[in-house]
C-alpha positions as CSV (number, residue, x, y, z in Angstrom):
1,X,-9.4,114.3,29.1
2,X,-8.2,117.6,30.2
3,X,-6.7,120.4,27.9
4,X,-4.5,123.4,29.0
5,X,-7.7,125.7,28.7
6,X,-9.7,123.5,31.3
7,X,-11.0,126.0,34.0
8,X,-9.8,124.7,37.6
9,X,-13.5,124.7,39.0
10,X,-14.0,121.8,36.2
11,X,-11.4,119.9,38.0
12,X,-12.3,116.9,40.5
13,X,-13.0,118.3,44.1
14,X,-12.5,121.8,43.2
15,X,-15.6,123.7,44.4
16,X,-16.4,127.4,44.1
17,X,-14.2,128.2,47.4
18,X,-11.3,126.5,46.3
19,X,-11.6,127.8,42.7
20,X,-11.5,131.3,44.3
21,X,-8.6,130.5,46.3
22,X,-6.7,129.3,43.3
23,X,-7.8,132.5,41.5
24,X,-6.1,134.7,44.1
25,X,-2.8,133.0,43.1
26,X,-3.4,133.5,39.4
27,X,-4.5,129.9,39.0
28,X,-7.5,129.9,36.6
29,X,-6.8,127.0,34.2
30,X,-4.8,123.6,34.0
31,X,-2.1,125.5,32.1
32,X,-1.4,127.9,35.0
33,X,-1.7,124.9,37.6
34,X,0.9,122.8,36.0
35,X,3.1,125.9,35.6
36,X,2.8,126.6,39.1
37,X,5.8,125.4,40.1
38,X,7.5,124.3,43.5
39,X,9.3,126.8,45.3
40,X,11.4,124.4,47.3
41,X,11.5,120.6,48.1
42,X,11.5,118.4,51.2
43,X,13.8,115.3,50.6
44,X,12.1,112.5,52.6
45,X,13.5,109.7,50.7
46,X,16.8,109.6,52.9
47,X,15.8,108.9,56.4
48,X,18.2,109.1,59.5
49,X,17.7,107.6,62.9
50,X,17.2,110.0,65.7
51,X,20.1,109.0,67.5
52,X,22.5,109.8,64.5
53,X,21.6,113.3,64.0
54,X,24.5,116.0,64.4
55,X,24.2,119.7,65.2
56,X,24.6,121.7,61.9
57,X,23.4,119.0,59.5
58,X,20.2,118.9,57.3
59,X,18.2,116.1,58.0
60,X,15.3,114.2,57.5
61,X,13.6,111.8,60.3
62,X,10.4,110.0,60.8
63,X,8.6,109.4,64.1
64,X,5.7,109.9,66.5
65,X,4.7,113.4,67.9
66,X,4.8,113.7,71.5
67,X,4.1,116.4,74.1
68,X,2.8,118.8,71.5
69,X,1.9,122.5,73.0
70,X,2.1,126.2,72.4
71,X,3.0,128.6,74.9
72,X,4.1,132.4,75.2
73,X,7.7,133.3,75.3
74,X,8.3,135.6,78.4
75,X,11.0,137.6,76.6
76,X,9.6,138.2,73.3
77,X,5.9,137.9,74.0
78,X,5.7,135.5,70.9
79,X,3.6,132.1,70.5
80,X,6.2,129.2,70.7
81,X,5.0,125.6,69.6
82,X,7.1,122.8,70.9
83,X,7.0,119.1,70.5
84,X,9.1,116.0,70.6
85,X,9.5,113.6,67.8
86,X,10.3,109.9,68.7
87,X,11.6,106.9,67.1
88,X,12.8,103.5,68.1
89,X,16.5,105.1,68.6
90,X,15.7,108.3,70.5
91,X,13.8,111.6,70.5
92,X,14.5,115.3,69.6
93,X,12.6,118.4,70.3
94,X,11.1,120.7,67.6
95,X,10.3,124.4,67.8
96,X,8.3,126.8,65.8
97,X,8.2,130.5,66.6
98,X,4.8,132.4,65.8
99,X,2.9,129.4,63.9
100,X,0.2,128.7,66.2
101,X,-1.5,126.8,63.2
102,X,1.0,123.9,63.8
103,X,-1.3,122.5,66.8
104,X,-4.1,122.5,64.3
105,X,-2.5,120.4,61.8
106,X,-0.6,118.1,64.1
107,X,-1.5,116.1,67.1
108,X,0.4,113.7,69.6
109,X,0.6,110.3,68.5
110,X,0.8,111.4,64.5
111,X,3.4,109.7,62.7
112,X,5.3,112.5,60.7
113,X,8.4,113.5,58.7
114,X,10.6,116.3,60.1
115,X,13.0,118.0,57.6
116,X,15.4,120.6,58.2
117,X,18.5,121.9,60.1
118,X,19.8,120.3,63.2
119,X,20.6,123.4,65.9
120,X,22.2,123.1,69.2
121,X,25.2,121.4,70.4
122,X,26.9,118.1,71.1
123,X,24.8,117.6,74.0
124,X,21.1,119.3,73.0
125,X,20.0,118.8,69.4
126,X,16.6,120.4,68.3
127,X,14.7,121.2,65.0
128,X,13.8,125.1,64.7
129,X,10.9,125.6,62.3
130,X,11.2,122.2,60.5
131,X,9.3,121.3,57.5
132,X,6.7,118.2,58.2
133,X,4.8,115.8,56.5
134,X,2.2,113.5,57.8
135,X,2.9,109.8,56.9
136,X,0.1,108.4,54.6
137,X,-0.5,105.5,52.1
138,X,-0.5,108.5,49.3
139,X,2.9,107.9,47.6
140,X,2.3,111.5,46.0
141,X,3.2,113.1,49.6
142,X,5.3,110.7,51.5
143,X,8.8,108.5,51.5
144,X,10.1,110.8,48.7
145,X,11.1,114.2,47.4
146,X,8.0,116.3,48.2
147,X,7.3,119.5,46.4
148,X,6.3,122.7,48.6
149,X,4.3,125.3,46.6
150,X,3.7,129.0,47.3
151,X,-0.1,128.9,48.8
152,X,-2.7,131.5,49.8
153,X,-5.2,131.0,52.8
154,X,-7.7,128.4,52.4
155,X,-5.3,126.2,50.3
156,X,-3.0,123.2,51.7
157,X,0.0,121.5,49.9
158,X,-1.8,118.3,49.7
159,X,-4.5,120.0,47.7
160,X,-2.0,121.6,45.2
161,X,-0.2,118.2,44.8
162,X,-3.5,116.4,44.2
163,X,-4.5,119.0,41.6
164,X,-1.3,118.9,39.8
165,X,-1.1,115.3,39.8
166,X,-4.4,114.7,38.6
167,X,-3.9,117.2,35.9
168,X,-0.7,115.7,34.7
169,X,-2.4,112.1,34.5
170,X,-5.3,113.4,32.4
171,X,-3.8,115.8,30.0
172,X,-1.7,115.5,26.9
173,X,0.9,118.6,26.8
174,X,1.5,120.4,23.6
175,X,4.3,119.5,21.4
176,X,7.5,120.1,22.6
177,X,8.6,123.5,21.0
178,X,12.2,122.7,21.5
179,X,13.6,121.0,18.1
180,X,15.5,117.5,18.6
181,X,18.7,119.0,17.4
182,X,18.9,121.4,20.2
183,X,17.8,118.9,23.1
184,X,20.5,116.6,21.8
185,X,23.0,119.1,21.4
186,X,22.7,120.4,25.2
187,X,21.4,117.3,26.6
188,X,18.0,118.2,27.4
189,X,15.0,116.0,28.3
190,X,11.4,116.3,26.8
191,X,9.3,118.9,28.1
192,X,6.5,116.7,29.1
193,X,9.0,114.5,31.3
194,X,10.5,117.8,32.7
195,X,6.8,119.2,33.6
196,X,6.1,115.9,35.3
197,X,9.5,115.6,37.2
198,X,9.6,119.5,38.3
199,X,6.4,118.6,40.6
200,X,7.2,114.8,41.4
201,X,10.6,113.8,40.9
202,X,12.0,110.4,42.0
203,X,15.3,111.7,42.8
204,X,17.5,114.6,43.0
205,X,19.2,113.6,39.6
206,X,15.6,113.7,37.8
207,X,14.9,117.2,39.5
208,X,18.2,118.6,38.3
209,X,17.4,117.5,34.7
210,X,13.9,118.8,34.8
211,X,15.0,122.2,36.3
212,X,17.7,122.5,33.5
213,X,15.1,121.7,30.7
214,X,12.7,124.2,32.0
215,X,15.1,126.8,32.7
216,X,17.0,126.5,29.3
217,X,13.4,126.8,27.7
218,X,12.6,130.0,29.5
219,X,16.3,131.5,28.7
220,X,16.3,130.5,25.2
221,X,12.7,131.9,24.7
222,X,14.2,135.2,26.5
223,X,17.0,135.3,24.1
224,X,14.9,134.7,20.8
225,X,12.6,137.1,22.1
226,X,15.3,139.9,22.3
227,X,16.3,138.9,18.8
228,X,13.1,139.4,17.6
229,X,12.9,142.7,19.3
230,X,16.0,143.8,17.8
231,X,15.2,142.8,14.2
232,X,11.7,144.5,14.7
233,X,13.6,147.5,15.7
234,X,16.1,147.7,12.7
235,X,13.0,148.0,10.4
236,X,11.3,150.6,12.7
237,X,11.2,154.1,12.5
238,X,10.9,156.6,15.2
239,X,10.0,160.3,15.7
240,X,13.2,162.3,15.9
241,X,13.0,164.9,18.8
242,X,15.1,168.3,18.6
243,X,17.0,168.8,21.9
244,X,15.6,172.0,23.6
245,X,18.6,172.9,25.4
246,X,17.3,176.2,26.6
247,X,14.2,174.8,28.4
248,X,16.2,171.7,29.7
249,X,18.8,173.8,31.5
250,X,15.8,176.0,33.0
251,X,14.5,172.6,34.6
252,X,18.0,171.6,35.7
253,X,18.7,175.0,37.4
254,X,15.3,174.8,39.2
255,X,15.8,171.5,40.7
256,X,17.6,173.0,44.0
257,X,20.4,170.5,43.5
258,X,23.3,169.7,41.1
259,X,23.0,166.6,38.9
260,X,26.0,164.3,39.3
261,X,28.4,163.8,36.4
262,X,26.8,160.1,35.9
263,X,23.4,161.6,35.8
264,X,24.5,164.2,33.0
265,X,26.3,161.6,30.9
266,X,23.1,159.3,31.0
267,X,20.8,162.3,30.4
268,X,22.8,163.4,27.2
269,X,23.1,159.7,25.9
270,X,19.3,159.3,26.3
271,X,18.6,162.8,24.6
272,X,21.0,162.0,21.6
273,X,19.3,158.6,21.0
274,X,15.9,160.5,20.8
275,X,17.3,162.7,17.9
276,X,17.5,159.8,15.7
277,X,15.0,158.2,13.5
278,X,15.9,154.8,14.8
279,X,13.9,154.1,18.0
280,X,15.7,154.5,21.1
281,X,16.2,150.9,23.0
282,X,17.9,152.0,26.1
283,X,18.4,150.5,29.9
284,X,18.9,153.1,32.6
285,X,20.7,151.3,35.7
286,X,21.1,153.3,38.7
287,X,21.8,152.1,42.2
288,X,19.4,152.9,44.8
289,X,19.0,156.6,45.6
290,X,21.2,157.6,42.5
291,X,18.5,160.0,40.9
292,X,17.0,158.0,37.9
293,X,13.7,159.9,38.2
294,X,15.2,163.1,37.4
295,X,17.5,161.6,34.6
296,X,14.0,160.2,33.2
297,X,12.3,163.5,33.6
298,X,14.4,165.5,31.3
299,X,13.5,163.4,28.1
300,X,10.1,163.4,29.3
301,X,10.2,167.3,29.1
302,X,12.1,167.3,25.7
303,X,9.5,165.0,24.2
304,X,6.5,167.6,25.4
305,X,8.6,170.7,24.1
306,X,8.6,168.8,20.7
307,X,4.7,168.4,21.1
308,X,4.7,164.7,21.7
309,X,3.5,162.6,24.5
310,X,5.1,160.2,26.7
311,X,3.8,157.2,28.7
312,X,5.6,156.1,32.1
313,X,4.9,152.6,33.4
314,X,5.4,151.7,37.0
315,X,5.1,148.4,38.6
316,X,2.9,149.4,41.5
317,X,0.0,151.9,42.3
318,X,2.1,153.5,44.9
319,X,5.2,153.7,42.9
320,X,2.9,155.2,40.0
321,X,1.4,157.8,42.4
322,X,5.0,158.8,43.8
323,X,6.1,159.5,40.3
324,X,3.1,161.7,39.7
325,X,4.0,163.6,42.7
326,X,7.9,164.0,42.1
327,X,7.6,164.8,38.3
328,X,4.8,167.5,39.2
329,X,7.3,169.1,41.3
330,X,10.3,168.7,38.8
331,X,8.3,170.3,36.2
332,X,7.3,173.3,38.1
333,X,8.9,175.7,35.7
334,X,7.5,174.3,32.5
335,X,3.9,174.0,31.2
336,X,3.0,170.3,31.2
337,X,-0.4,168.4,31.7
338,X,0.3,165.2,33.6
339,X,-2.3,162.4,34.2
340,X,-2.2,159.5,36.7
341,X,-4.0,156.5,35.4
342,X,-4.1,153.3,37.5
343,X,-6.8,150.8,38.3
344,X,-8.2,152.8,41.2
345,X,-7.3,156.4,40.4
346,X,-7.5,159.0,37.9
347,X,-5.8,162.5,38.4
348,X,-4.7,165.6,36.4
349,X,-2.5,168.3,37.1
350,X,-0.8,171.2,35.2
351,X,2.6,171.7,36.3
352,X,2.4,175.7,36.3
353,X,-0.5,175.8,38.7
354,X,0.4,172.5,40.7
355,X,-3.5,171.8,41.3
356,X,-4.5,168.4,41.3
357,X,-8.0,167.3,40.1
358,X,-9.9,164.0,39.9
359,X,-11.3,163.1,36.5
360,X,-13.5,160.1,35.5
361,X,-11.7,157.5,33.2
362,X,-13.7,158.2,30.3
363,X,-13.0,162.1,30.4
364,X,-9.2,161.3,30.9
365,X,-9.0,158.9,28.0
366,X,-10.7,161.8,26.0
367,X,-8.0,163.9,26.9
368,X,-5.2,161.7,26.1
369,X,-6.5,160.9,22.7
370,X,-7.0,164.6,22.1
371,X,-3.3,165.4,23.0
372,X,-4.3,167.5,25.9
373,X,-2.1,165.3,28.2
374,X,1.6,165.3,27.8
375,X,2.6,162.7,30.1
376,X,0.3,159.8,31.4
377,X,1.9,158.0,34.3
378,X,0.2,154.4,35.4
379,X,0.8,150.9,35.7
380,X,1.1,148.4,33.1
381,X,-2.6,148.6,32.5
382,X,-2.0,151.7,30.6
383,X,-1.0,149.5,27.5
384,X,-3.9,146.9,28.2
385,X,-6.7,149.4,28.7
386,X,-9.0,151.5,26.4
387,X,-6.1,154.1,26.2
388,X,-5.4,155.6,22.7
389,X,-2.6,158.3,22.4
390,X,-2.4,160.8,19.9
391,X,1.2,161.2,19.3
392,X,3.1,158.9,21.8
393,X,7.0,159.4,21.1
394,X,8.3,158.1,24.3
395,X,7.5,155.3,26.5
396,X,9.6,154.8,30.0
397,X,9.0,151.6,31.9
398,X,10.4,151.3,35.7
399,X,11.4,148.2,37.2
400,X,10.2,146.2,34.4
401,X,12.7,143.7,33.1
402,X,10.8,141.7,30.4
403,X,9.1,144.0,27.9
404,X,8.5,142.0,25.0
405,X,7.3,142.0,21.4
406,X,3.6,141.9,22.1
407,X,4.0,144.7,24.7
408,X,6.0,146.8,22.1
409,X,3.4,146.3,19.7
410,X,0.6,147.1,21.8
411,X,2.2,150.7,22.5
412,X,3.0,151.0,18.9
413,X,-0.8,150.4,18.1
414,X,-1.7,152.9,20.8
415,X,0.9,155.5,19.8
416,X,-1.3,157.4,17.3
417,X,0.9,156.6,14.3
418,X,1.3,153.1,13.4
419,X,4.2,153.9,11.1
420,X,6.4,154.9,13.8
421,X,8.0,153.2,17.0
422,X,8.3,155.2,20.3
423,X,11.5,155.6,21.7
424,X,11.9,153.3,24.7
425,X,13.8,153.9,28.0
426,X,13.7,151.0,30.6
427,X,14.9,151.5,34.2
428,X,16.0,149.5,36.9
429,X,17.4,149.9,40.2
430,X,18.4,146.1,40.3
431,X,22.1,146.0,39.7
432,X,22.9,143.5,37.0
433,X,26.2,142.0,37.3
434,X,28.4,143.5,34.7
435,X,29.5,140.0,33.5
436,X,25.7,139.2,32.5
437,X,24.5,142.6,31.3
438,X,25.9,142.2,27.6
439,X,24.8,138.7,27.3
440,X,21.1,139.4,28.6
441,X,20.7,142.7,26.8
442,X,22.6,142.5,23.9
443,X,19.8,144.3,22.0
444,X,19.8,147.2,24.6
445,X,22.1,150.4,24.8
446,X,23.0,150.6,28.7
447,X,23.5,153.6,30.8
448,X,24.7,153.2,34.3
449,X,24.3,155.9,37.1
450,X,27.4,154.6,39.1
451,X,27.2,157.7,41.9
452,X,25.1,159.0,44.5
453,X,24.3,162.7,44.9
454,X,26.6,164.9,46.9
455,X,25.9,164.8,50.6
456,X,24.6,161.5,50.7
457,X,26.0,159.6,53.4
458,X,26.5,155.8,53.2
459,X,24.2,153.9,55.8
460,X,25.7,152.4,58.6
461,X,24.7,148.9,58.5
462,X,25.0,146.5,61.7
463,X,24.1,142.7,61.9
464,X,22.5,142.8,65.5
465,X,22.8,139.8,67.9
466,X,19.7,139.0,69.6
467,X,20.9,140.2,72.9
468,X,21.2,143.5,71.5
469,X,17.7,144.3,70.1
470,X,16.6,146.4,72.8
471,X,19.7,148.8,72.2
472,X,18.4,149.1,68.6
473,X,14.9,150.1,69.9
474,X,16.3,152.6,71.9
475,X,18.4,154.1,69.2
476,X,15.2,154.2,67.0
477,X,13.4,156.2,69.8
478,X,16.2,158.6,70.0
479,X,16.1,159.6,66.3
480,X,12.3,159.8,66.4
481,X,12.8,162.5,69.0
482,X,15.0,164.3,66.7
483,X,12.2,164.2,64.2
484,X,13.3,161.2,62.0
485,X,11.2,158.2,61.1
486,X,11.9,154.5,60.8
487,X,10.8,151.3,58.8
488,X,10.7,147.8,60.3
489,X,10.4,145.3,57.3
490,X,9.1,141.6,58.1
491,X,9.5,138.6,55.9
492,X,7.1,135.9,54.8
493,X,7.3,133.2,57.6
494,X,4.3,131.0,57.1
495,X,4.5,129.6,53.4
496,X,0.4,129.5,53.7
497,X,0.5,133.5,54.3
498,X,1.7,134.3,50.9
499,X,1.7,138.0,51.3
500,X,3.4,137.9,54.7
501,X,0.0,139.6,56.3
502,X,0.1,137.4,59.3
503,X,3.9,138.2,60.2
504,X,3.6,141.8,59.7
505,X,0.5,142.1,61.5
506,X,2.0,140.4,64.9
507,X,4.9,142.3,64.8
508,X,3.0,145.6,64.1
509,X,0.9,144.6,67.3
510,X,3.9,143.8,69.2
511,X,5.9,147.0,68.5
512,X,2.9,149.1,68.9
513,X,1.7,147.5,72.1
514,X,4.9,146.6,73.8
515,X,8.0,148.1,72.6
516,X,7.1,151.7,71.1
517,X,3.5,152.2,73.0
518,X,4.2,156.1,73.0
519,X,4.9,156.4,69.3
520,X,2.6,156.3,66.2
521,X,3.2,152.9,64.6
522,X,1.9,152.3,60.9
523,X,1.5,149.1,59.1
524,X,1.7,148.5,55.4
525,X,1.2,145.1,53.3
526,X,0.1,143.9,50.1
527,X,-3.5,142.9,51.2
528,X,-4.4,146.3,52.2
529,X,-6.6,148.1,49.5
530,X,-5.0,150.5,47.2
531,X,-6.8,153.7,49.1
532,X,-5.5,152.2,52.3
533,X,-2.0,152.0,51.2
534,X,-2.0,155.4,49.8
535,X,-3.3,156.7,53.2
536,X,-0.7,155.0,55.1
537,X,2.0,156.3,52.8
538,X,0.4,159.9,52.9
539,X,0.7,159.8,56.7
540,X,4.3,158.7,56.6
541,X,5.3,161.2,54.2
542,X,3.8,164.0,56.4
543,X,5.7,162.3,59.4
544,X,2.4,161.7,61.1
545,X,3.6,157.9,61.5
546,X,6.8,157.6,63.4
547,X,7.6,154.0,62.4
548,X,6.2,151.9,59.7
549,X,5.9,148.1,59.9
550,X,5.7,146.7,56.3
551,X,6.3,143.7,54.1
552,X,8.6,143.9,51.2
553,X,5.9,145.9,49.4
554,X,8.3,149.0,50.2
555,X,11.1,147.3,48.5
556,X,10.9,149.4,45.0
557,X,10.5,153.1,44.9
558,X,9.0,154.2,48.2
559,X,10.4,157.7,49.0
560,X,10.3,159.2,52.4
561,X,13.5,161.2,52.9
562,X,12.8,161.8,56.6
563,X,13.1,158.0,57.4
564,X,16.6,157.3,58.3
565,X,16.5,154.3,60.4
566,X,15.5,150.7,59.4
567,X,15.1,147.4,61.0
568,X,15.1,144.2,58.8
569,X,13.7,141.2,60.6
570,X,14.9,137.7,59.7
571,X,17.2,139.4,57.3
572,X,18.8,135.8,56.4
573,X,15.4,135.1,54.6
574,X,16.3,137.9,51.8
575,X,18.8,137.8,49.2
576,X,21.7,140.6,49.1
577,X,20.1,142.8,46.0
578,X,16.8,142.5,48.2
579,X,18.4,143.9,51.2
580,X,20.2,146.5,49.5
581,X,17.1,147.6,47.8
582,X,15.4,148.1,51.4
583,X,18.5,149.8,52.6
584,X,17.9,152.3,49.7
585,X,14.6,153.3,51.3
586,X,16.4,155.1,54.2
587,X,19.4,156.8,52.0
588,X,17.3,159.6,50.5
589,X,18.5,162.7,52.5
590,X,21.6,164.3,54.0
591,X,20.6,162.6,57.3
592,X,22.9,159.6,58.5
593,X,21.1,156.5,57.8
594,X,21.3,153.2,59.9
595,X,20.3,149.8,58.8
596,X,19.9,146.9,61.6
597,X,19.9,143.6,60.3
598,X,18.1,141.1,62.7
599,X,18.5,137.3,62.5
600,X,18.0,134.7,65.0
601,X,19.1,131.9,62.6
602,X,22.5,132.5,61.3
603,X,25.0,129.9,59.9
604,X,28.4,130.5,58.7
605,X,27.3,131.1,55.1
606,X,24.6,133.4,56.0
607,X,26.8,135.3,58.3
608,X,29.4,135.7,55.6
609,X,26.6,137.1,53.1
610,X,25.0,139.5,55.5
611,X,28.6,140.8,56.7
612,X,29.1,141.8,53.3
613,X,26.2,144.1,53.3
614,X,27.7,145.7,56.6
615,X,30.8,146.4,54.4
616,X,29.6,147.5,51.0
617,X,27.1,150.0,49.5
618,X,27.8,149.4,46.0
619,X,24.8,147.6,44.7
620,X,26.9,146.5,41.4
621,X,29.5,145.1,43.7
622,X,26.9,143.6,46.0
623,X,25.5,141.8,42.7
624,X,28.9,140.4,41.8
625,X,29.2,138.9,45.4
626,X,25.8,137.7,45.4
627,X,26.5,135.7,42.3
628,X,29.6,134.1,43.8
629,X,28.3,133.2,47.0
630,X,25.3,131.8,45.6
631,X,27.1,130.1,43.0
632,X,26.1,129.6,39.2
633,X,22.8,128.2,39.4
634,X,20.6,127.5,42.5
635,X,19.3,124.2,41.3
636,X,17.9,123.0,44.2
637,X,17.3,126.3,46.0
638,X,14.1,128.5,46.4
639,X,12.4,130.6,43.8
640,X,14.3,134.2,43.8
641,X,12.8,137.6,43.2
642,X,14.8,140.5,41.2
643,X,16.0,140.6,37.9
644,X,13.8,137.6,36.4
645,X,10.8,138.2,38.6
646,X,8.6,137.5,35.6
647,X,10.4,134.0,35.0
648,X,8.9,131.0,36.6
649,X,12.1,129.1,37.5
650,X,15.2,130.9,35.8
651,X,17.5,133.2,37.8
652,X,20.6,135.4,37.1
653,X,22.7,132.9,39.0
654,X,22.3,130.6,36.2
655,X,25.6,132.2,34.6
656,X,26.6,129.1,32.6
657,X,23.1,128.4,31.1
658,X,22.5,132.1,30.3
659,X,25.6,131.9,28.1
660,X,24.4,128.4,26.7
661,X,21.2,129.5,25.7
662,X,22.6,132.6,24.2
663,X,24.7,130.3,22.1
664,X,21.7,128.3,21.1
665,X,19.7,131.3,20.4
666,X,22.4,132.8,17.9
667,X,22.6,129.5,16.2
668,X,19.0,129.2,15.7
669,X,18.7,132.9,14.5
670,X,21.6,132.3,12.1
671,X,20.3,129.3,10.5
672,X,16.5,130.2,10.5
673,X,16.2,134.0,10.6
674,X,12.4,134.3,10.4
675,X,12.2,131.3,13.0
676,X,10.2,129.4,10.3
677,X,10.9,126.2,12.5
678,X,10.1,127.9,15.7
679,X,6.3,129.0,15.0
680,X,5.5,128.4,18.8
681,X,8.2,130.8,20.3
682,X,5.7,133.6,20.7
683,X,3.1,131.0,22.1
684,X,5.3,129.2,24.3
685,X,4.9,131.5,27.3
686,X,1.3,131.3,27.2
687,X,1.2,127.4,26.8
688,X,3.6,126.6,29.5
689,X,4.5,129.7,31.3
690,X,1.1,131.4,31.3
691,X,1.7,135.3,32.0
């Protein structure tokens, strides 16, 4: 019998190689495996005859493969795979772009299910990039709703399905942590049933109930953790920090630009919070390019001028290094010691002399503990490592939306004074619809930077027809001749290519060899080593790279003010919020910015969504629009990133469910303030949703 802690290498048919591939996805135990939820589903249970297919509909058919071949497109220089699928009633063509692997997994005469949108017109129908599944005797894989999982190189869908099915059959899940009264009141199925049906539903109704139960659990846990945080903070004491007006004005006057009214207001709110004995617990929301970093800088300086330390946590090493560089410049008029601490790099600098030194990790930890460092900038590892602060008074978390009780306790334990709690400032560039902010973050005070710095021009955003691509390329060349730079963003195309490396590498090769042979084209993706990423970004910042081809790794925080043009390939694959984040990378100076949305696969709904982006640059308005366009709960859609990027299945489109779970959490906390009947609430994430 298996248990949740069973290592994946102990499972049937998992050797060392497969185990290493699974670990690359973060799957090390059975608990991780059964919480590796599908990101979409193919419905092979409702089959249509090929002769009955109509353009524009989404359909599933079964037939035999004929005339399978791969060739190179003469115009795009891209590999195209084609075949025909035939049943007793007719045949239909299928086309895949840039997916040569198809010919390795399919052969002529294979019996296959195809599922996807039917493109074409009244007389000529075809599938474009359809999902497919070979017909087999295994009912886990055929003639039903089939789960599609995020993969990495070396793993297949069938491997993951087999391992999940094997685990679910041979494991007894922990007792459901939700009480029977809550399940009855909100019409929720049992947890074990939900876990099974999220992977292998018999029909869409079962899938809906499973998603609803799991989302409810995640959101309820989120609200209850917020309740615990609020309760915890009510008893906590912080170090009150005096506002040093004179030195703050010196820093502001040295910036070389004038703060916006919104920046001034937000800074004042934060500094006032920090004068109190009650720990600050504030969220700073600012649209892309609104100037959050300088707002955060002033409280950091104020803490140091009071003789206390600050920790600034960033989601990526690239962003941590960028904060190190920009804050070093902002603080040039004050005497601060700043350190960068990441998994691969340790640096220190004094802001007066601006010289950057490498330092060993051991020496840096000693300096932090002896109060020689005023500001430590790093990734989340700062609170998980052997870091002990001397007198930590302020913690700033950039782009981290779920910083719970355990993390707060870890910081308090490292702060140097277990009797006080550091002030906490969370920052995000992901606009939260105003209708959700209060419900989600009732325990937080919220500051919003709702205006851009003076001189910033709104990017001209254009939806480009494929016939006009060359015009966009020529325009980029013209801008580069003026001294500007450009980004080209590529999405994940092949689900087995989890980090989008294959797609971005092919596009980099095409652009550097065929489209821009006389320009310096760079490449950036998630699989590059940290030093390689930093080298690329350094070259980009020094204008040694004209065009950077990248994956969504550049979504957050990348700051290249000289870059003013961006192409987003397959724009329909991204949400509005993510597209807006990308676009924000080219709106960081007074140069006019231009964003081109490329898409070869646009339907009416996609066109409406992308058209909205061309007409609006207000991230908060876009968040509201996205919410309306996507609806209140994407129960059968794909997993989304952004606000709930630490959740396995919930997202901020689940408006009604967010409200329902808040109501449930309020009821639980009122009737059971100590959560005595919910001892598992802090452990539930580890058991079912392992972090």
